[in-house]
C-alpha positions as CSV (number, residue, x, y, z in Angstrom):
1,M,0.6,0.2,-0.1
2,D,0.9,3.1,-0.9
3,G,1.2,6.3,1.5
4,R,-1.9,8.0,0.3
5,T,-3.6,5.0,-0.3
6,D,-2.4,4.1,3.2
7,K,-3.7,7.3,4.5
8,L,-7.4,6.6,3.1
9,A,-7.3,2.9,4.6
10,R,-6.8,4.4,7.9
11,G,-10.1,6.7,7.4
12,A,-8.9,10.1,6.3
13,T,-11.0,11.7,3.7
14,W,-9.8,12.7,0.2
15,C,-10.3,16.2,1.3
16,E,-8.1,15.8,4.4
17,E,-5.1,13.8,2.2
18,E,-5.5,16.5,-0.5
19,Q,-5.6,19.4,2.3
20,E,-1.6,18.0,3.4
21,I,-0.3,17.4,0.0
22,G,-2.1,19.8,-2.6
23,R,-2.7,23.1,-0.5
24,S,0.2,24.6,-1.8
25,E,0.3,23.2,-5.6
26,I,-3.8,24.8,-5.5
27,Q,-2.2,28.0,-4.3
28,Q,0.5,28.3,-6.8
29,A,-1.7,27.3,-9.8
30,A,-4.7,29.6,-8.8
31,A,-7.6,28.6,-11.6
32,T,-9.2,31.1,-13.8
33,T,-13.4,31.3,-13.5
34,A,-15.4,32.7,-15.8
35,I,-18.8,33.9,-15.4
36,T,-21.0,34.6,-18.5
37,V,-24.5,36.7,-18.0
38,R,-27.0,37.3,-20.9
39,H,-29.2,39.4,-22.4
40,N,-32.0,40.4,-25.8
41,F,-32.5,43.1,-27.5
42,E,-34.7,43.8,-30.5
43,S,-33.4,45.9,-33.2
44,A,-33.3,46.7,-36.6
45,H,-30.5,47.2,-38.9
46,R,-29.2,46.8,-42.5
47,L,-25.9,46.6,-44.5
48,P,-26.7,48.7,-47.8
49,Q,-22.4,47.6,-48.7
50,L,-23.4,44.1,-49.1
51,G,-26.4,44.3,-51.7
52,G,-29.0,41.7,-51.9
53,K,-31.5,41.4,-48.9
54,C,-29.6,42.5,-46.3
55,Q,-29.2,46.3,-47.8
56,N,-32.7,46.1,-46.7
57,L,-33.9,47.8,-42.8
58,H,-34.6,44.7,-41.4
59,G,-34.6,43.6,-37.5
60,H,-33.6,40.7,-35.5
61,S,-34.4,39.0,-31.5
62,W,-30.3,39.5,-31.1
63,W,-29.4,37.8,-28.1
64,V,-25.8,38.7,-26.2
65,E,-23.7,36.7,-23.9
66,A,-21.0,38.6,-22.3
67,T,-18.2,36.2,-20.4
68,V,-15.7,37.9,-18.2
69,A,-12.6,35.5,-16.4
70,G,-10.7,36.2,-13.9
71,E,-9.5,34.4,-10.3
72,T,-12.1,34.2,-7.3
73,G,-11.3,36.8,-4.7
74,T,-11.9,36.7,-1.2
75,D,-15.5,36.8,-1.3
76,G,-15.5,34.0,-3.6
77,I,-16.5,35.6,-6.8
78,V,-15.2,37.4,-9.5
79,V,-17.4,39.9,-10.2
80,E,-20.7,40.4,-8.6
81,F,-23.3,39.1,-11.3
82,H,-25.6,41.8,-10.4
83,D,-23.3,44.7,-10.7
84,L,-22.7,43.2,-14.5
85,K,-25.7,42.4,-15.6
86,S,-27.4,45.6,-14.9
87,Y,-24.4,47.8,-16.7
88,L,-24.8,45.2,-19.8
89,R,-28.7,45.5,-19.7
90,E,-28.5,49.3,-19.5
91,W,-26.1,49.9,-22.0
92,I,-27.7,47.5,-24.4
93,D,-31.7,48.9,-23.8
94,G,-30.2,52.5,-23.5
95,N,-28.4,52.1,-26.8
96,L,-30.0,49.6,-29.1
97,D,-32.8,47.6,-27.9
98,H,-35.9,48.7,-30.1
99,G,-34.0,50.9,-32.8
100,A,-32.0,51.1,-35.4
101,M,-28.6,50.3,-36.0
102,L,-26.6,51.8,-38.8
103,G,-23.4,52.9,-40.5
104,R,-22.3,56.5,-40.2
105,E,-22.8,56.7,-43.5
106,D,-26.2,55.5,-44.4
107,E,-28.5,57.9,-45.6
108,L,-31.1,56.4,-43.7
109,V,-29.4,57.9,-40.7
110,S,-31.0,61.7,-40.9
111,A,-34.4,60.7,-41.9
112,L,-35.1,58.0,-39.0
113,K,-33.4,60.8,-36.5
114,A,-35.2,63.3,-38.2
115,A,-38.4,61.1,-37.3
116,G,-37.4,60.8,-33.3
117,C,-36.4,57.5,-33.8
118,K,-34.0,55.8,-31.5
119,V,-30.7,55.3,-33.7
120,F,-27.3,54.0,-32.4
121,V,-24.5,55.3,-35.6
122,F,-21.4,53.1,-36.0
123,G,-18.3,54.0,-36.6
124,D,-19.0,57.7,-35.1
125,S,-18.0,58.2,-31.5
126,D,-16.7,55.8,-28.9
127,P,-16.9,53.0,-28.5
128,S,-17.9,52.4,-32.1
129,V,-15.0,54.5,-33.8
130,G,-13.5,52.5,-36.2
131,L,-16.7,49.9,-37.0
132,E,-18.4,51.1,-39.9
133,Y,-21.0,49.1,-40.7
134,P,-23.4,47.2,-37.7
135,T,-22.8,43.7,-39.2
136,V,-23.1,40.8,-36.4
137,E,-18.9,41.0,-35.8
138,N,-19.2,44.2,-35.5
139,V,-22.3,44.4,-32.4
140,A,-19.8,41.7,-31.0
141,E,-16.5,44.0,-30.9
142,L,-18.5,46.8,-30.4
143,L,-20.1,45.0,-27.0
144,I,-17.0,43.6,-26.0
145,R,-15.3,47.2,-26.1
146,V,-19.2,48.3,-24.1
147,T,-18.0,45.0,-21.3
148,A,-14.1,46.1,-21.2
149,G,-14.9,49.6,-19.9
150,Y,-17.1,49.1,-17.2
151,I,-14.7,46.5,-16.1
152,R,-11.5,48.9,-16.3
153,S,-13.8,51.5,-14.8
154,R,-14.7,49.1,-11.5
155,R,-10.8,48.5,-11.4
156,W,-11.8,44.7,-10.6
157,P,-8.0,43.0,-10.4
158,G,-6.9,40.4,-12.4
159,V,-10.8,40.8,-14.2
160,R,-11.1,40.9,-18.2
161,V,-13.6,40.2,-20.7
162,S,-12.5,37.0,-22.3
163,R,-15.5,36.6,-25.2
164,V,-18.8,38.2,-26.2
165,V,-21.4,35.9,-27.9
166,V,-23.8,37.8,-30.2
167,R,-26.9,35.9,-32.0
168,E,-28.7,37.5,-34.8
169,T,-30.7,34.6,-35.0
170,H,-30.9,30.8,-34.2
171,V,-28.5,29.9,-36.7
172,N,-26.2,33.4,-37.2
173,A,-23.4,34.2,-34.5
174,A,-20.6,35.8,-34.0
175,E,-17.9,35.3,-31.3
176,V,-15.2,37.9,-30.4
177,T,-12.5,36.5,-27.8
178,R,-9.7,38.3,-25.9
């Protein structure tokens, strides 16, 4: 019988054994834990640069998953779910939900704004600078930027946004990872 088997045979629990021989190993290799929050929104967009049916203004029921990762703190959490969910939902609902997402060169921007419609203009200002069109890929990039900005503003040590997935339909999605 080896030492470990002998200890277990004498009634030591696996947890006690783990504590005795593995605590320093566990402490040296702290695990990264990821948490994911989800939200959905309704929004129209159009992609005139592509031609075809996507050049027409059309809507989707969008689904977002934002994953942040880091070491758990002494309180046993990476971040408070409520804080992250509240911020992301408020940003999405205030900027994207029940509105139109358009590129800054899109001729519909001025017409929809003049009609009093909610319009999020891609490429117009932070956090969408450099994202010219509201493709599903660019919506995912936009939301990883928004989430990363919030994480930075909270100064949560060692926490980072690792992934954002955006689904514009049940079969079409884009994923941005960092």
